[in-house]
N, C-alpha and C positions, 0 to 999 in steps of 0.2 A: 503494498497501499502507500501511499504517498506520505508525505513527512510535516508533521505541524508549517517546519519551513519553507517547503515546497505549496501550502496549502496557502500559507501569509503570503507566499510572491506574487502568487496567481491570483487572490479576492484583487491584491491593491493594481495590480496588474487590468485587473476585469474593472475596477473602479475605475481606473485611468483612462484606457478607452470608451465606456461610460461617457466623460467628463465630471465625474465627480469622486473627485484624489480625499483621500481622509482625511489627510488637514486643510484645514481648510479657516483657521485662525489661531492667530497668537497672542501672548501679553507678551509685551516691555520688559525688563526685566526693570522689577524698584518702581514699574508706572502700572497705571490703570488705562491706559492710551489702549486700543486695540490694533494692533499693525495685523492685515487683512487682505489673504491672497478670495478674497470674494466673489464665489463664482456668481453671487445675484447681480454683483455691480463690471463683473468681466465677460462678458456673454459669450466670447466665444469657448471659457471654459465647459460651456452645459453644453456643448457638440458632438457626442458621439465619433470618435476616430479611434478607425480599425476598425478589425473585424472582431470586434465583441463577443458574437455568436458563439464562435468556437471555443474565447473560453467560457462561456455558459457551459455548452457542453459538457467541458472536461468537468466541469465543477457540481453538474450533475451527476456525471458520474464518478466521480471519487465521494461526494457526500450523499447521494440518493441512491444511484443506483441502486448501493447495500439490501435499501429495505424499500426496493420499490413492492413488494407488495403489501408492505405495513401502508404505503403511501396506496396504492390503488383501492382497498378496502377502505382509507378513509375517506370521510367528506371534506374534513376540517382537521387543518396543519398547525398547530403552533409549536413558533420555532422558540424555544433559550440559547440564545449563545455563546459563544463563548470564545475570550480569546480575540482571535483577529477574524472571526465569523462575523463580529458584530457588525462588520462593514459591510457583509456582504449581503445584498437583497438578494434572498432564497427566493423571493416569489418570480424575480429575474430569469430564474435556470430554465435549460432550455434541454428538452432531452430528445433532442431527435427530429421530432417533430412536436412540440408545443412547449408553452412554455409556462412553469407550475402554476401559475395563476391563471391561465385559461382552462389547467382540470382540476381546481381544487381551490378553496377557500382558505386563504391561507397570513395566519397575526403571530404576532412576538409577545413575546413576554419576559419581560429584567429576572424574572428568578423564575425558578418552581411554587416559592412561595405564593406568591405573586399570582401564576396562577391559578392556583387553587383554591385560593382566596376566591379571588373572581369566577372562578365552576359554583363554588356556592353561594353567591350573592342574592341567587335569586335575579325576577327580571325587573326589568325599569321601568318606569311609570313615570313618564315626562311628565310632568306640568308647571316648572318653568324654565326656562331659555332663554342665555344669552349669549349671539352671536353675533360673531367680529370680522369683516372683513374690507382687506383694499383699504388699509387705514393712504392718511395725507403723509407721505414722507420725501425721501428726495429721491429714494427707490424706484427703478421701473416698474408699472404696476403690474400683480402674479397676473398671470393668466385666465380669467374662470372663474375668481376667488369670487370679486361681486356677484356673479350670477349663482356662483355655490352658499351662497351663503340666503340669498334672496331663494332659490327655491329649495331649501331647506324653513323659510318660512310658510312658501308657500303649503305644506305638508304640513307645519303643524296649524300653524293660523298663527296669525298674527297679536291674539289674546295668551298664546304661549308660548312661544317666541319674539321678544324684542331684537331687536337687531340696528346694530351699529356699522356706519361706515364712515368713507373719507376723512376729515377733522373733526365729527364726535368718538371716533373710533381709538378712545384714546387711552393708557394705563390706568388714571386713574379709574375708569368705568369698574375694570379687573379688580383694582385694590379693593372699590367700596363693593365690590359685589363678593370681595372674599373677605368683608370685616363682616365685625357684630352689628349689626344696623338693630337695634334698638324691637326684636325679637321677631324681624321679618324672614319671613320663610326664606332658603338658601334656595341655588338654581338647581335646576336636577344636571341641569346640561350646560358646560359652556365649552361655544365653537372659536376654532380659531383659524379666521383663513385668509392669513398673512406670510410675508417674508420672516424666515429667524435666521438667529444664528447658535452655532456650535462653535465655542472657544474650546481648542481642545484645551490647552496651556492649565486653563481655568474654567471648567466646566462653568462654577457657580455665576462666573461673567456671560454666561450663554444666556443668548435674552430673544424674545417678538419682539419685532418691530411694529407699532402702533405709529396714532397720529403725532405729530410733533404738536405743539403747543410754547409759542413764546417762546422760554428756558430751559421749555421738557424736552430732550432728543426721541419718546417715544421708548425709548426702550424697558420693557421689560423683563429685570436680571428674575435670572435663578435663582439666586438668593432670597428677591425678593417676595416671591412665589412661596415658600419655603418658610417662612416669615406669614405668612398671612394664617388670619385663623381657623378657615375653611373653605375648602374648593368643594365645587359640583361632583354630585358623584360620577361623572361621566364626561373628562376632556378630550374631545377633538379635537387634536395642533396636523390640519391639513395645512402644514406650513414648511419650506423648503427650510431643508437640514435639521428640523427636526427629531429625526432618527437617524444623525450622527451620534459618535458614541466615542468616549477616552477610554482605550483599555487602558488598565495597570493592577496587572497581576490578575487580570482576568475577572478582574472588579467589571462593572459596566455605572460608568455616570452620561446622562442622555438626560438631555432639554427636559423630559416628560419627567423626571424622578421625584424633583419637586411637587408634582402634579402628588403624585403616588404615596412621598412622602406624608404630606396633610391626610390622603384620601385611606389610607389603612392604618385606619386606628392614632396617629398618635395627636390630633385634636378631634378624633367623631369618631362615634361608637356607630358610624353606619359603615358599611362593606361602602367602598371605592376603587371603582375603577379608569383606566388612563388609555384612552388607544389614540395610536398615531398612524396620521394617513401619510405615509412617504409623495414628496410632491420629486 
């Protein structure tokens, strides 16, 4: 079989060809100023390069072919990655005929514990939802972000789903929603359709990019989310780079982890869950 180092190199090569390299941001030593190789700003970096399908097929043969029988029998595949596999979009692996996502529903969990709690959480009743899309900022508008949020509101209805766009999609909206507001019921779902940035050197400085307003640059940082008294029962992050991760001795550090941290019992007696939609 292939060694871990061989798999690591192949994953790196696959991502480079897809135009989504593993390291997209860093923090200068002694400074919070973020120096970015930003795929949002450098459009060429998001253009697939080379024959990535060959790498996709090779990774499928190494990682999934040995459990092909189990895959065939399953309706839903949940991946709990380890090490360099945190950088691998399993749903984009190709078996020679189809991509995995064309065959099965594919999801990801940061740990077996979180997956077990998710499976025991029961169904979610959506009575209150906050959806934010296409915040006004200096970045190029994210394709279909506004349409996505509008579609969600159309499905649920404006009485259950409140939306904010453009200059109104502010970080303070999220901070207020995550605060304790005179006994007001919390949201069941938060939906973010916007740009995001994963800061590999300092994951707590990873952020969702909301609207700029006055002196507020609109960045909702991971450490701010981790400090919220509460979060929604379900958080959907349909944003660039929300599924990026830092690998450190097998540990997983991702933008969604602060939502999970709040949600799975630190400040709540209700089960919570987090979903990341990769763009």
